Every structure is written in C-alpha cells, then in structure tokens.
GUDREN-842678 format. One record per residue: residue in three letters; x, y, z of N, C-alpha, C in turn. Coordinates in nm, 2 decimals. Layout:
! GUDREN-842678
+------+--------+--------+--------+--------+--------+--------+--------+--------+--------+
! resn !    n.x !    n.y !    n.z !   ca.x !   ca.y !   ca.z !    c.x !    c.y !    c.z !
+------+--------+--------+--------+--------+--------+--------+--------+--------+--------+
!  Ala !      X !      Y !      Z !      X !      Y !      Z !      X !      Y !      Z !
...
+------+--------+--------+--------+--------+--------+--------+--------+--------+--------+
***
This chain:
! GUDREN-842678
+------+--------+--------+--------+--------+--------+--------+--------+--------+--------+
! resn !    n.x !    n.y !    n.z !   ca.x !   ca.y !   ca.z !    c.x !    c.y !    c.z !
+------+--------+--------+--------+--------+--------+--------+--------+--------+--------+
!  Met !   2.39 !  -0.96 !   0.39 !   2.43 !  -1.10 !   0.36 !   2.57 !  -1.12 !   0.40 !
!  Asp !   2.60 !  -1.24 !   0.46 !   2.74 !  -1.27 !   0.49 !   2.82 !  -1.30 !   0.37 !
!  Ala !   2.95 !  -1.28 !   0.38 !   3.03 !  -1.31 !   0.26 !   3.03 !  -1.46 !   0.24 !
!  Gln !   3.05 !  -1.50 !   0.11 !   3.04 !  -1.64 !   0.08 !   3.16 !  -1.68 !   0.00 !
!  Ser !   3.19 !  -1.81 !   0.01 !   3.29 !  -1.87 !  -0.07 !   3.23 !  -1.97 !  -0.16 !
!  Lys !   3.29 !  -2.00 !  -0.28 !   3.23 !  -2.09 !  -0.37 !   3.24 !  -2.23 !  -0.32 !
!  Pro !   3.13 !  -2.31 !  -0.33 !   3.13 !  -2.45 !  -0.28 !   3.21 !  -2.54 !  -0.37 !
!  Pro !   3.28 !  -2.64 !  -0.31 !   3.36 !  -2.73 !  -0.38 !   3.28 !  -2.82 !  -0.46 !
!  Ser !   3.34 !  -2.88 !  -0.56 !   3.27 !  -2.98 !  -0.65 !   3.29 !  -3.11 !  -0.58 !
!  Leu !   3.18 !  -3.17 !  -0.53 !   3.18 !  -3.29 !  -0.45 !   3.11 !  -3.41 !  -0.52 !
!  Tyr !   3.04 !  -3.38 !  -0.63 !   2.95 !  -3.48 !  -0.69 !   3.00 !  -3.52 !  -0.82 !
!  Ser !   2.99 !  -3.66 !  -0.84 !   3.02 !  -3.71 !  -0.98 !   2.89 !  -3.78 !  -1.02 !
!  Ser !   2.83 !  -3.73 !  -1.13 !   2.70 !  -3.78 !  -1.17 !   2.69 !  -3.80 !  -1.32 !
!  Ser !   2.59 !  -3.87 !  -1.36 !   2.56 !  -3.90 !  -1.50 !   2.42 !  -3.86 !  -1.53 !
!  Val !   2.39 !  -3.83 !  -1.66 !   2.26 !  -3.79 !  -1.70 !   2.22 !  -3.88 !  -1.82 !
!  Lys !   2.10 !  -3.94 !  -1.81 !   2.06 !  -4.03 !  -1.92 !   1.93 !  -3.97 !  -1.98 !
!  Arg !   1.93 !  -3.96 !  -2.12 !   1.81 !  -3.91 !  -2.18 !   1.72 !  -4.02 !  -2.23 !
!  Leu !   1.59 !  -4.01 !  -2.20 !   1.50 !  -4.11 !  -2.24 !   1.39 !  -4.05 !  -2.33 !
!  Asp !   1.33 !  -4.14 !  -2.41 !   1.21 !  -4.11 !  -2.49 !   1.24 !  -4.00 !  -2.60 !
!  Gln !   1.24 !  -4.04 !  -2.72 !   1.26 !  -3.95 !  -2.84 !   1.13 !  -3.90 !  -2.89 !
!  Lys !   1.01 !  -3.96 !  -2.85 !   0.89 !  -3.92 !  -2.92 !   0.81 !  -3.81 !  -2.85 !
!  Arg !   0.81 !  -3.81 !  -2.72 !   0.73 !  -3.71 !  -2.65 !   0.82 !  -3.63 !  -2.56 !
!  Ser !   0.80 !  -3.63 !  -2.43 !   0.89 !  -3.56 !  -2.34 !   1.02 !  -3.62 !  -2.33 !
!  His !   1.13 !  -3.54 !  -2.31 !   1.26 !  -3.60 !  -2.28 !   1.28 !  -3.60 !  -2.13 !
!  Ile !   1.34 !  -3.71 !  -2.09 !   1.36 !  -3.73 !  -1.94 !   1.51 !  -3.74 !  -1.92 !
!  Phe !   1.56 !  -3.65 !  -1.84 !   1.71 !  -3.66 !  -1.80 !   1.72 !  -3.71 !  -1.66 !
!  Thr !   1.78 !  -3.82 !  -1.64 !   1.79 !  -3.88 !  -1.51 !   1.93 !  -3.86 !  -1.46 !
!  Val !   1.95 !  -3.81 !  -1.34 !   2.08 !  -3.78 !  -1.28 !   2.09 !  -3.86 !  -1.15 !
!  Gln !   2.19 !  -3.95 !  -1.14 !   2.20 !  -4.02 !  -1.01 !   2.32 !  -3.96 !  -0.94 !
!  Ala !   2.29 !  -3.89 !  -0.83 !   2.40 !  -3.83 !  -0.74 !   2.47 !  -3.95 !  -0.67 !
!  Lys !   2.60 !  -3.93 !  -0.65 !   2.68 !  -4.02 !  -0.57 !   2.74 !  -3.96 !  -0.45 !
!  Pro !   2.73 !  -4.02 !  -0.33 !   2.68 !  -4.15 !  -0.30 !   2.53 !  -4.16 !  -0.31 !
!  Pro !   2.47 !  -4.28 !  -0.32 !   2.33 !  -4.30 !  -0.33 !   2.26 !  -4.24 !  -0.21 !
!  Ser !   2.13 !  -4.21 !  -0.23 !   2.06 !  -4.14 !  -0.13 !   1.98 !  -4.22 !  -0.03 !
!  Gly !   1.97 !  -4.35 !  -0.05 !   1.90 !  -4.44 !   0.05 !   1.75 !  -4.45 !   0.02 !
!  Asn !   1.67 !  -4.47 !   0.12 !   1.53 !  -4.50 !   0.10 !   1.45 !  -4.37 !   0.06 !
!  Ala !   1.35 !  -4.39 !  -0.02 !   1.27 !  -4.27 !  -0.06 !   1.19 !  -4.21 !   0.05 !
!  Met !   1.17 !  -4.08 !   0.04 !   1.08 !  -4.01 !   0.13 !   0.99 !  -3.92 !   0.05 !
!  His !   0.90 !  -3.85 !   0.11 !   0.81 !  -3.76 !   0.04 !   0.81 !  -3.62 !   0.10 !
!  Leu !   0.79 !  -3.52 !   0.02 !   0.77 !  -3.39 !   0.07 !   0.64 !  -3.38 !   0.15 !
!  Glu !   0.65 !  -3.30 !   0.25 !   0.53 !  -3.28 !   0.33 !   0.49 !  -3.13 !   0.35 !
!  Asp !   0.58 !  -3.04 !   0.31 !   0.55 !  -2.90 !   0.33 !   0.43 !  -2.85 !   0.26 !
!  Gly !   0.34 !  -2.77 !   0.33 !   0.21 !  -2.73 !   0.27 !   0.23 !  -2.64 !   0.15 !
!  Thr !   0.33 !  -2.56 !   0.14 !   0.35 !  -2.47 !   0.03 !   0.38 !  -2.53 !  -0.10 !
!  Val !   0.42 !  -2.66 !  -0.10 !   0.45 !  -2.73 !  -0.22 !   0.38 !  -2.86 !  -0.22 !
!  Lys !   0.27 !  -2.88 !  -0.15 !   0.20 !  -3.01 !  -0.15 !   0.13 !  -3.04 !  -0.28 !
!  Trp !   0.13 !  -2.95 !  -0.37 !   0.07 !  -2.98 !  -0.51 !   0.14 !  -3.11 !  -0.57 !
!  Trp !   0.27 !  -3.12 !  -0.55 !   0.34 !  -3.23 !  -0.61 !   0.30 !  -3.36 !  -0.56 !
!  Thr !   0.25 !  -3.37 !  -0.44 !   0.21 !  -3.50 !  -0.38 !   0.08 !  -3.55 !  -0.45 !
!  Glu !  -0.01 !  -3.45 !  -0.49 !  -0.13 !  -3.48 !  -0.57 !  -0.09 !  -3.53 !  -0.71 !
!  Arg !   0.00 !  -3.46 !  -0.77 !   0.05 !  -3.49 !  -0.90 !   0.11 !  -3.63 !  -0.90 !
!  Ala !   0.17 !  -3.67 !  -0.79 !   0.24 !  -3.80 !  -0.79 !   0.14 !  -3.91 !  -0.80 !
!  Lys !   0.02 !  -3.89 !  -0.77 !  -0.08 !  -4.00 !  -0.78 !  -0.12 !  -4.02 !  -0.93 !
!  Gln !  -0.09 !  -3.93 !  -1.02 !  -0.13 !  -3.95 !  -1.16 !  -0.03 !  -4.04 !  -1.23 !
!  Pro !  -0.08 !  -4.11 !  -1.33 !   0.01 !  -4.20 !  -1.41 !   0.13 !  -4.12 !  -1.46 !
!  Phe !   0.25 !  -4.19 !  -1.47 !   0.37 !  -4.12 !  -1.51 !   0.41 !  -4.16 !  -1.65 !
!  Gly !   0.39 !  -4.07 !  -1.74 !   0.44 !  -4.10 !  -1.88 !   0.36 !  -4.21 !  -1.95 !
!  Ser !   0.43 !  -4.28 !  -2.04 !   0.37 !  -4.38 !  -2.12 !   0.47 !  -4.49 !  -2.15 !
!  Ser !   0.43 !  -4.59 !  -2.21 !   0.52 !  -4.70 !  -2.25 !   0.62 !  -4.66 !  -2.35 !
!  Ser !   0.61 !  -4.54 !  -2.41 !   0.70 !  -4.50 !  -2.51 !   0.83 !  -4.44 !  -2.44 !
!  Asn !   0.83 !  -4.42 !  -2.31 !   0.94 !  -4.37 !  -2.23 !   1.04 !  -4.48 !  -2.21 !
!  Val !   1.12 !  -4.52 !  -2.32 !   1.22 !  -4.62 !  -2.31 !   1.36 !  -4.57 !  -2.32 !
!  Pro !   1.45 !  -4.63 !  -2.25 !   1.59 !  -4.58 !  -2.26 !   1.65 !  -4.58 !  -2.40 !
!  Val !   1.73 !  -4.49 !  -2.43 !   1.81 !  -4.49 !  -2.55 !   1.96 !  -4.49 !  -2.51 !
!  Asn !   2.04 !  -4.53 !  -2.60 !   2.19 !  -4.54 !  -2.57 !   2.26 !  -4.41 !  -2.58 !
!  Glu !   2.23 !  -4.32 !  -2.48 !   2.29 !  -4.19 !  -2.48 !   2.31 !  -4.14 !  -2.34 !
!  Thr !   2.43 !  -4.11 !  -2.30 !   2.46 !  -4.06 !  -2.17 !   2.52 !  -3.92 !  -2.18 !
!  Leu !   2.47 !  -3.83 !  -2.10 !   2.52 !  -3.69 !  -2.10 !   2.58 !  -3.66 !  -1.97 !
!  Ala !   2.69 !  -3.59 !  -1.96 !   2.75 !  -3.55 !  -1.84 !   2.67 !  -3.43 !  -1.78 !
!  Val !   2.69 !  -3.42 !  -1.65 !   2.62 !  -3.31 !  -1.57 !   2.66 !  -3.17 !  -1.63 !
!  Asp !   2.78 !  -3.16 !  -1.68 !   2.82 !  -3.03 !  -1.74 !   2.73 !  -3.00 !  -1.87 !
!  Ser !   2.69 !  -3.11 !  -1.94 !   2.60 !  -3.09 !  -2.05 !   2.46 !  -3.04 !  -2.01 !
!  Leu !   2.42 !  -3.10 !  -1.89 !   2.29 !  -3.05 !  -1.84 !   2.30 !  -2.91 !  -1.80 !
!  Leu !   2.41 !  -2.87 !  -1.74 !   2.43 !  -2.73 !  -1.70 !   2.43 !  -2.64 !  -1.82 !
!  Lys !   2.49 !  -2.68 !  -1.93 !   2.48 !  -2.60 !  -2.06 !   2.34 !  -2.59 !  -2.11 !
!  Lys !   2.26 !  -2.69 !  -2.10 !   2.12 !  -2.68 !  -2.14 !   2.05 !  -2.58 !  -2.05 !
!  Ile !   2.07 !  -2.58 !  -1.92 !   2.01 !  -2.49 !  -1.83 !   2.04 !  -2.35 !  -1.87 !
!  Asn !   2.17 !  -2.32 !  -1.90 !   2.22 !  -2.19 !  -1.92 !   2.18 !  -2.14 !  -2.06 !
!  Arg !   2.15 !  -2.23 !  -2.15 !   2.10 !  -2.18 !  -2.28 !   1.95 !  -2.15 !  -2.29 !
!  Gly !   1.89 !  -2.18 !  -2.17 !   1.74 !  -2.15 !  -2.16 !   1.65 !  -2.26 !  -2.18 !
!  Asp !   1.70 !  -2.38 !  -2.20 !   1.61 !  -2.50 !  -2.20 !   1.53 !  -2.51 !  -2.07 !
!  Leu !   1.40 !  -2.53 !  -2.08 !   1.32 !  -2.54 !  -1.96 !   1.29 !  -2.69 !  -1.93 !
!  Leu !   1.32 !  -2.73 !  -1.81 !   1.29 !  -2.87 !  -1.77 !   1.22 !  -2.86 !  -1.64 !
!  Val !   1.16 !  -2.98 !  -1.60 !   1.08 !  -2.98 !  -1.48 !   1.14 !  -3.10 !  -1.39 !
!  Val !   1.16 !  -3.07 !  -1.26 !   1.20 !  -3.17 !  -1.17 !   1.08 !  -3.27 !  -1.15 !
!  Asn !   1.11 !  -3.39 !  -1.17 !   1.00 !  -3.50 !  -1.16 !   0.93 !  -3.49 !  -1.02 !
!  Ser !   0.80 !  -3.47 !  -1.03 !   0.72 !  -3.45 !  -0.91 !   0.69 !  -3.58 !  -0.84 !
!  Arg !   0.72 !  -3.69 !  -0.90 !   0.69 !  -3.82 !  -0.84 !   0.81 !  -3.88 !  -0.77 !
!  Arg !   0.92 !  -3.81 !  -0.76 !   1.04 !  -3.86 !  -0.69 !   1.08 !  -3.76 !  -0.58 !
!  Arg !   1.15 !  -3.82 !  -0.48 !   1.21 !  -3.74 !  -0.38 !   1.34 !  -3.70 !  -0.43 !
!  Asn !   1.35 !  -3.59 !  -0.50 !   1.47 !  -3.54 !  -0.57 !   1.47 !  -3.39 !  -0.58 !
!  Gly !   1.57 !  -3.33 !  -0.63 !   1.58 !  -3.19 !  -0.65 !   1.72 !  -3.15 !  -0.70 !
!  Leu !   1.73 !  -3.02 !  -0.72 !   1.86 !  -2.97 !  -0.78 !   1.89 !  -2.84 !  -0.71 !
!  Ile !   2.02 !  -2.83 !  -0.66 !   2.07 !  -2.70 !  -0.61 !   2.14 !  -2.63 !  -0.72 !
!  Leu !   2.10 !  -2.50 !  -0.75 !   2.16 !  -2.43 !  -0.86 !   2.24 !  -2.31 !  -0.80 !
!  Phe !   2.36 !  -2.29 !  -0.84 !   2.45 !  -2.19 !  -0.79 !   2.47 !  -2.07 !  -0.88 !
!  Arg !   2.45 !  -1.95 !  -0.83 !   2.50 !  -1.83 !  -0.90 !   2.62 !  -1.78 !  -0.83 !
!  Glu !   2.66 !  -1.66 !  -0.86 !   2.79 !  -1.61 !  -0.80 !   2.78 !  -1.59 !  -0.65 !
!  Phe !   2.67 !  -1.53 !  -0.61 !   2.65 !  -1.49 !  -0.47 !   2.54 !  -1.57 !  -0.39 !
!  Tyr !   2.47 !  -1.65 !  -0.45 !   2.37 !  -1.72 !  -0.38 !   2.33 !  -1.85 !  -0.46 !
!  Ala !   2.25 !  -1.94 !  -0.39 !   2.21 !  -2.06 !  -0.45 !   2.06 !  -2.08 !  -0.43 !
!  Glu !   1.99 !  -2.16 !  -0.51 !   1.85 !  -2.19 !  -0.50 !   1.83 !  -2.34 !  -0.50 !
!  Phe !   1.73 !  -2.38 !  -0.44 !   1.69 !  -2.52 !  -0.44 !   1.56 !  -2.53 !  -0.53 !
!  Ala !   1.56 !  -2.62 !  -0.63 !   1.44 !  -2.65 !  -0.71 !   1.40 !  -2.79 !  -0.67 !
!  Gly !   1.28 !  -2.80 !  -0.61 !   1.24 !  -2.93 !  -0.56 !   1.13 !  -2.99 !  -0.66 !
!  Pro !   1.07 !  -3.10 !  -0.62 !   0.97 !  -3.17 !  -0.71 !   0.87 !  -3.08 !  -0.76 !
!  Gly !   0.85 !  -3.09 !  -0.89 !   0.75 !  -3.01 !  -0.96 !   0.80 !  -2.88 !  -1.02 !
!  Ala !   0.92 !  -2.84 !  -0.98 !   0.97 !  -2.70 !  -1.01 !   1.04 !  -2.70 !  -1.15 !
!  Ala !   1.02 !  -2.58 !  -1.21 !   1.09 !  -2.56 !  -1.34 !   1.24 !  -2.53 !  -1.31 !
!  Val !   1.33 !  -2.57 !  -1.40 !   1.47 !  -2.53 !  -1.40 !   1.50 !  -2.49 !  -1.54 !
!  Gly !   1.60 !  -2.40 !  -1.55 !   1.63 !  -2.35 !  -1.68 !   1.54 !  -2.23 !  -1.72 !
!  Gly !   1.52 !  -2.22 !  -1.85 !   1.44 !  -2.10 !  -1.89 !   1.50 !  -1.97 !  -1.85 !
!  Asp !   1.41 !  -1.88 !  -1.81 !   1.46 !  -1.75 !  -1.77 !   1.51 !  -1.75 !  -1.62 !
!  Phe !   1.48 !  -1.85 !  -1.55 !   1.51 !  -1.86 !  -1.41 !   1.66 !  -1.87 !  -1.38 !
!  Asp !   1.73 !  -1.94 !  -1.46 !   1.87 !  -1.99 !  -1.42 !   1.98 !  -1.95 !  -1.52 !
!  Gln !   1.96 !  -1.84 !  -1.59 !   2.07 !  -1.78 !  -1.66 !   2.19 !  -1.74 !  -1.57 !
!  Gly !   2.31 !  -1.78 !  -1.61 !   2.42 !  -1.75 !  -1.52 !   2.45 !  -1.85 !  -1.41 !
!  Cys !   2.38 !  -1.96 !  -1.41 !   2.41 !  -2.07 !  -1.32 !   2.54 !  -2.13 !  -1.35 !
!  His !   2.63 !  -2.14 !  -1.26 !   2.77 !  -2.19 !  -1.29 !   2.79 !  -2.33 !  -1.23 !
!  Lys !   2.70 !  -2.38 !  -1.15 !   2.72 !  -2.52 !  -1.09 !   2.59 !  -2.57 !  -1.05 !
!  Ile !   2.57 !  -2.70 !  -1.05 !   2.45 !  -2.77 !  -1.00 !   2.49 !  -2.89 !  -0.92 !
!  Ile !   2.41 !  -2.91 !  -0.82 !   2.42 !  -3.03 !  -0.74 !   2.29 !  -3.11 !  -0.74 !
!  Pro !   2.29 !  -3.23 !  -0.80 !   2.17 !  -3.31 !  -0.79 !   2.15 !  -3.38 !  -0.66 !
!  Leu !   2.03 !  -3.38 !  -0.61 !   2.00 !  -3.45 !  -0.48 !   1.90 !  -3.57 !  -0.51 !
!  Gly !   1.93 !  -3.68 !  -0.46 !   1.85 !  -3.80 !  -0.48 !   1.87 !  -3.85 !  -0.62 !
!  Asn !   1.78 !  -3.93 !  -0.67 !   1.78 !  -3.98 !  -0.80 !   1.71 !  -3.88 !  -0.89 !
!  Leu !   1.78 !  -3.78 !  -0.93 !   1.71 !  -3.66 !  -1.00 !   1.66 !  -3.70 !  -1.14 !
!  Ser !   1.54 !  -3.66 !  -1.16 !   1.48 !  -3.68 !  -1.29 !   1.42 !  -3.55 !  -1.34 !
!  Leu !   1.46 !  -3.50 !  -1.46 !   1.42 !  -3.38 !  -1.52 !   1.34 !  -3.41 !  -1.65 !
!  Ile !   1.22 !  -3.35 !  -1.66 !   1.13 !  -3.38 !  -1.77 !   1.09 !  -3.26 !  -1.84 !
!  Glu !   1.09 !  -3.26 !  -1.98 !   1.04 !  -3.15 !  -2.05 !   0.89 !  -3.14 !  -2.04 !
!  Pro !   0.83 !  -3.02 !  -2.01 !   0.69 !  -3.00 !  -2.00 !   0.62 !  -3.04 !  -2.13 !
!  His !   0.50 !  -3.11 !  -2.12 !   0.43 !  -3.15 !  -2.24 !   0.36 !  -3.04 !  -2.31 !
!  Asp !   0.31 !  -2.94 !  -2.24 !   0.24 !  -2.83 !  -2.30 !   0.25 !  -2.71 !  -2.22 !
!  His !   0.18 !  -2.60 !  -2.26 !   0.18 !  -2.47 !  -2.19 !   0.13 !  -2.48 !  -2.05 !
!  Glu !   0.03 !  -2.56 !  -2.03 !  -0.02 !  -2.58 !  -1.89 !   0.09 !  -2.63 !  -1.79 !
!  Asp !   0.15 !  -2.74 !  -1.84 !   0.26 !  -2.80 !  -1.76 !   0.37 !  -2.69 !  -1.74 !
!  His !   0.40 !  -2.62 !  -1.84 !   0.51 !  -2.51 !  -1.83 !   0.47 !  -2.41 !  -1.72 !
!  Gln !   0.35 !  -2.36 !  -1.73 !   0.31 !  -2.26 !  -1.63 !   0.30 !  -2.32 !  -1.49 !
!  Lys !   0.26 !  -2.44 !  -1.48 !   0.25 !  -2.50 !  -1.34 !   0.39 !  -2.52 !  -1.28 !
!  Ala !   0.48 !  -2.56 !  -1.37 !   0.62 !  -2.58 !  -1.32 !   0.68 !  -2.44 !  -1.27 !
!  Leu !   0.65 !  -2.34 !  -1.35 !   0.70 !  -2.21 !  -1.31 !   0.64 !  -2.16 !  -1.17 !
!  Lys !   0.51 !  -2.19 !  -1.15 !   0.45 !  -2.16 !  -1.03 !   0.51 !  -2.24 !  -0.91 !
!  Ile !   0.54 !  -2.36 !  -0.93 !   0.60 !  -2.44 !  -0.82 !   0.74 !  -2.39 !  -0.79 !
!  Arg !   0.81 !  -2.35 !  -0.89 !   0.95 !  -2.30 !  -0.87 !   0.94 !  -2.17 !  -0.78 !
!  Leu !   0.84 !  -2.09 !  -0.81 !   0.83 !  -1.97 !  -0.73 !   0.79 !  -2.00 !  -0.58 !
!  Gln !   0.71 !  -2.11 !  -0.57 !   0.68 !  -2.15 !  -0.43 !   0.80 !  -2.20 !  -0.36 !
!  Trp !   0.89 !  -2.27 !  -0.42 !   1.01 !  -2.31 !  -0.36 !   1.10 !  -2.19 !  -0.32 !
!  Ile !   1.10 !  -2.09 !  -0.41 !   1.18 !  -1.97 !  -0.38 !   1.12 !  -1.90 !  -0.26 !
!  Arg !   0.99 !  -1.89 !  -0.25 !   0.92 !  -1.82 !  -0.14 !   0.95 !  -1.89 !  -0.01 !
!  Leu !   0.95 !  -2.02 !  -0.02 !   0.97 !  -2.10 !   0.10 !   1.11 !  -2.07 !   0.16 !
!  Thr !   1.21 !  -2.06 !   0.08 !   1.35 !  -2.03 !   0.13 !   1.35 !  -1.89 !   0.18 !
!  Gln !   1.28 !  -1.80 !   0.11 !   1.28 !  -1.66 !   0.16 !   1.22 !  -1.64 !   0.30 !
!  Asn !   1.13 !  -1.73 !   0.34 !   1.08 !  -1.73 !   0.47 !   1.19 !  -1.75 !   0.57 !
!  Phe !   1.29 !  -1.83 !   0.53 !   1.41 !  -1.85 !   0.62 !   1.50 !  -1.73 !   0.63 !
!  Thr !   1.52 !  -1.67 !   0.51 !   1.62 !  -1.56 !   0.50 !   1.56 !  -1.43 !   0.57 !
!  Asp !   1.43 !  -1.43 !   0.60 !   1.37 !  -1.32 !   0.67 !   1.41 !  -1.32 !   0.82 !
!  Gln !   1.46 !  -1.43 !   0.87 !   1.50 !  -1.44 !   1.01 !   1.62 !  -1.36 !   1.03 !
!  Pro !   1.63 !  -1.27 !   1.14 !   1.74 !  -1.19 !   1.16 !   1.87 !  -1.26 !   1.20 !
!  Arg !   1.86 !  -1.37 !   1.28 !   1.97 !  -1.44 !   1.33 !   2.02 !  -1.54 !   1.23 !
!  Ser !   2.15 !  -1.53 !   1.19 !   2.21 !  -1.62 !   1.09 !   2.20 !  -1.77 !   1.14 !
!  Ala !   2.21 !  -1.80 !   1.27 !   2.20 !  -1.94 !   1.32 !   2.06 !  -1.99 !   1.30 !
!  Asp !   1.96 !  -1.90 !   1.31 !   1.82 !  -1.95 !   1.29 !   1.80 !  -1.98 !   1.15 !
!  Arg !   1.86 !  -1.90 !   1.05 !   1.84 !  -1.93 !   0.91 !   1.90 !  -2.06 !   0.88 !
!  Ala !   2.02 !  -2.09 !   0.93 !   2.09 !  -2.21 !   0.90 !   2.01 !  -2.33 !   0.96 !
!  Gln !   1.96 !  -2.32 !   1.08 !   1.88 !  -2.42 !   1.14 !   1.76 !  -2.45 !   1.06 !
!  Met !   1.69 !  -2.35 !   1.01 !   1.56 !  -2.37 !   0.94 !   1.58 !  -2.44 !   0.81 !
!  Ile !   1.69 !  -2.40 !   0.73 !   1.71 !  -2.47 !   0.60 !   1.75 !  -2.61 !   0.62 !
!  Leu !   1.83 !  -2.64 !   0.73 !   1.87 !  -2.78 !   0.75 !   1.75 !  -2.86 !   0.80 !
!  Asp !   1.66 !  -2.81 !   0.88 !   1.54 !  -2.88 !   0.93 !   1.45 !  -2.90 !   0.81 !
!  Gln !   1.44 !  -2.81 !   0.72 !   1.35 !  -2.82 !   0.60 !   1.40 !  -2.94 !   0.52 !
!  Phe !   1.53 !  -2.94 !   0.49 !   1.58 !  -3.05 !   0.41 !   1.56 !  -3.19 !   0.47 !
!  Lys !   1.56 !  -3.19 !   0.61 !   1.54 !  -3.32 !   0.68 !   1.40 !  -3.37 !   0.65 !
!  Thr !   1.31 !  -3.29 !   0.61 !   1.17 !  -3.34 !   0.58 !   1.17 !  -3.39 !   0.44 !
!  Tyr !   1.26 !  -3.36 !   0.35 !   1.26 !  -3.40 !   0.21 !   1.35 !  -3.52 !   0.19 !
!  Phe !   1.47 !  -3.52 !   0.25 !   1.58 !  -3.62 !   0.22 !   1.62 !  -3.70 !   0.34 !
!  Asp !   1.68 !  -3.81 !   0.31 !   1.74 !  -3.89 !   0.42 !   1.87 !  -3.83 !   0.46 !
!  Lys !   1.92 !  -3.88 !   0.58 !   2.04 !  -3.83 !   0.64 !   2.16 !  -3.84 !   0.55 !
!  Ser !   2.18 !  -3.95 !   0.48 !   2.30 !  -3.97 !   0.40 !   2.30 !  -3.87 !   0.29 !
!  Thr !   2.19 !  -3.83 !   0.23 !   2.18 !  -3.73 !   0.12 !   2.22 !  -3.59 !   0.18 !
!  Ile !   2.16 !  -3.55 !   0.29 !   2.19 !  -3.42 !   0.35 !   2.34 !  -3.41 !   0.40 !
!  Asp !   2.39 !  -3.52 !   0.45 !   2.53 !  -3.52 !   0.50 !   2.63 !  -3.49 !   0.39 !
!  Asn !   2.59 !  -3.52 !   0.27 !   2.68 !  -3.50 !   0.15 !   2.66 !  -3.37 !   0.08 !
!  Val !   2.57 !  -3.29 !   0.13 !   2.56 !  -3.15 !   0.08 !   2.66 !  -3.06 !   0.15 !
!  Pro !   2.75 !  -2.99 !   0.08 !   2.85 !  -2.91 !   0.15 !   2.78 !  -2.80 !   0.23 !
!  Asn !   2.85 !  -2.75 !   0.33 !   2.81 !  -2.64 !   0.41 !   2.78 !  -2.52 !   0.32 !
!  Glu !   2.87 !  -2.50 !   0.22 !   2.86 !  -2.38 !   0.14 !   2.73 !  -2.37 !   0.06 !
!  Ala !   2.68 !  -2.49 !   0.03 !   2.55 !  -2.49 !  -0.05 !   2.43 !  -2.44 !   0.04 !
!  Phe !   2.42 !  -2.49 !   0.16 !   2.32 !  -2.44 !   0.25 !   2.34 !  -2.29 !   0.28 !
!  Ala !   2.47 !  -2.25 !   0.30 !   2.50 !  -2.12 !   0.34 !   2.45 !  -2.02 !   0.23 !
!  Leu !   2.48 !  -2.06 !   0.10 !   2.44 !  -1.97 !  -0.01 !   2.29 !  -1.96 !  -0.03 !
!  Met !   2.22 !  -2.06 !   0.02 !   2.07 !  -2.06 !   0.01 !   2.01 !  -1.96 !   0.10 !
!  Val !   2.07 !  -1.94 !   0.22 !   2.00 !  -1.86 !   0.32 !   2.09 !  -1.74 !   0.36 !
!  Gly !   2.20 !  -1.71 !   0.29 !   2.28 !  -1.59 !   0.32 !   2.35 !  -1.59 !   0.45 !
!  Val !   2.42 !  -1.70 !   0.48 !   2.50 !  -1.71 !   0.60 !   2.64 !  -1.76 !   0.56 !
!  Leu !   2.73 !  -1.75 !   0.66 !   2.87 !  -1.81 !   0.63 !   2.87 !  -1.96 !   0.64 !
!  Pro !   2.95 !  -2.03 !   0.57 !   2.96 !  -2.17 !   0.58 !   2.99 !  -2.22 !   0.72 !
!  Gln !   3.07 !  -2.13 !   0.80 !   3.10 !  -2.17 !   0.93 !   2.98 !  -2.17 !   1.02 !
!  Thr !   2.88 !  -2.09 !   0.99 !   2.76 !  -2.09 !   1.07 !   2.68 !  -2.22 !   1.05 !
!  Val !   2.67 !  -2.27 !   0.92 !   2.61 !  -2.39 !   0.89 !   2.68 !  -2.51 !   0.96 !
!  Arg !   2.82 !  -2.50 !   0.96 !   2.89 !  -2.61 !   1.02 !   2.87 !  -2.62 !   1.17 !
!  Arg !   2.86 !  -2.50 !   1.24 !   2.83 !  -2.50 !   1.38 !   2.70 !  -2.56 !   1.41 !
!  Val !   2.60 !  -2.52 !   1.33 !   2.46 !  -2.57 !   1.36 !   2.46 !  -2.72 !   1.33 !
!  Arg !   2.52 !  -2.76 !   1.23 !   2.53 !  -2.91 !   1.20 !   2.59 !  -2.98 !   1.32 !
!  Gln !   2.70 !  -2.93 !   1.37 !   2.77 !  -3.00 !   1.48 !   2.68 !  -3.00 !   1.60 !
!  Gly !   2.60 !  -2.90 !   1.62 !   2.50 !  -2.90 !   1.73 !   2.39 !  -3.00 !   1.71 !
!  Met !   2.36 !  -3.03 !   1.59 !   2.26 !  -3.13 !   1.56 !   2.31 !  -3.27 !   1.56 !
!  Gly !   2.44 !  -3.28 !   1.58 !   2.50 !  -3.41 !   1.58 !   2.51 !  -3.48 !   1.44 !
!  Arg !   2.56 !  -3.39 !   1.35 !   2.57 !  -3.44 !   1.21 !   2.66 !  -3.56 !   1.21 !
+------+--------+--------+--------+--------+--------+--------+--------+--------+--------+
***
C-alpha cells in the first residue's frame, strides 16, 4: 500500500436528533449542499433500493430542540453505538482510521465493533443515521456494511494504482452528483483504495474534474 497522509478537515456539519420514543435519527447536512438526489445502482448493494420502497418511520418521528456537533457523532461511533445509514437517501459516511478509510453507504451499519479507533468522519449528501429497531435490522445493517467493504476490496485487488483510483471515482459517480464528489478530498479516496493522493489527483485531472 502506498504511503498516506491524513486528509484535511474540509467539512462543517451539524447533527440533529429526532424521535425520543422509538428509533433515534441523526441527520447530518454536509456543506456545501449536494444538489439533486440520485440513487444507488450497484448490484452488490441493491437491497437498499428495495428497502427504500417501504414506509419510513412513523408520525412519532418529530424534531426535538437538540443539535449535536459532528464530533459528538464521532464519539458515539467510537464508544460502540451502532447506527444505520438511512437506506432511503442518497447519502453515506466516510470513516477514517490511521492508515485507511472506509465508505458506509445506504443501509450500512456504522459504529458498533466496526469503527473502533475511527478518528474522523466525512458525511456525504444529507446524511441520516438511524438506530436499528430490532435484532433483524441490526443484522441486516451489518450485512450491508460488509457488502460495501467487499465492493471496495474489488478495487484494491487491481495491481495498478491508477486503475484503483479510477474505479473508486467511477463508483462514486454512480452514487453522488458532481458537486458532492468534487468536495471530497483526494486523501479520502486515496485511503479507501490504498494509493497516494497524487494518484487520485492525476486521475481526477484526466477526468476533467
């Protein structure tokens, strides 16, 4: 794996907690805004598109007057709280460790045993994190997280670093609009597929970023 540098902090976000009775919903709005909604199309995680057809929550999901900073969300993740990326939104979360980063997309679990030692997060889109209602939701979210990990591993199996960078960028183009992708730092993509930030920058320049 190529040597890495820590990605800069480029996002200012807020987290709102909703619903005191059932599941707790944490909504993070990344800045700048992400533009028009899109939908995931990759076959390995197409489960979320089916889930998106189901009713979302209930009328008890009403806002309360409480705002949490992103660093508070990071603390929740590190202490083992398990949350789920809302499968009905085009959103996700990049989680940084010391030497690598992972992307948790719609339907994926974050926190729990997965993300101990996470030192930074970058929300993508209008991120919504929900507590699983029951054991079945818990297990389903863990399965989806593993699917996202395996998807990225398909890219890291490529021997050429430029190919790995190209593949992760192309994949994100199917999930997010251009303005969202443009505001993700080179270091974040580099840490996801084990290349240097310079490699990602060159590939982006070739794509006409």
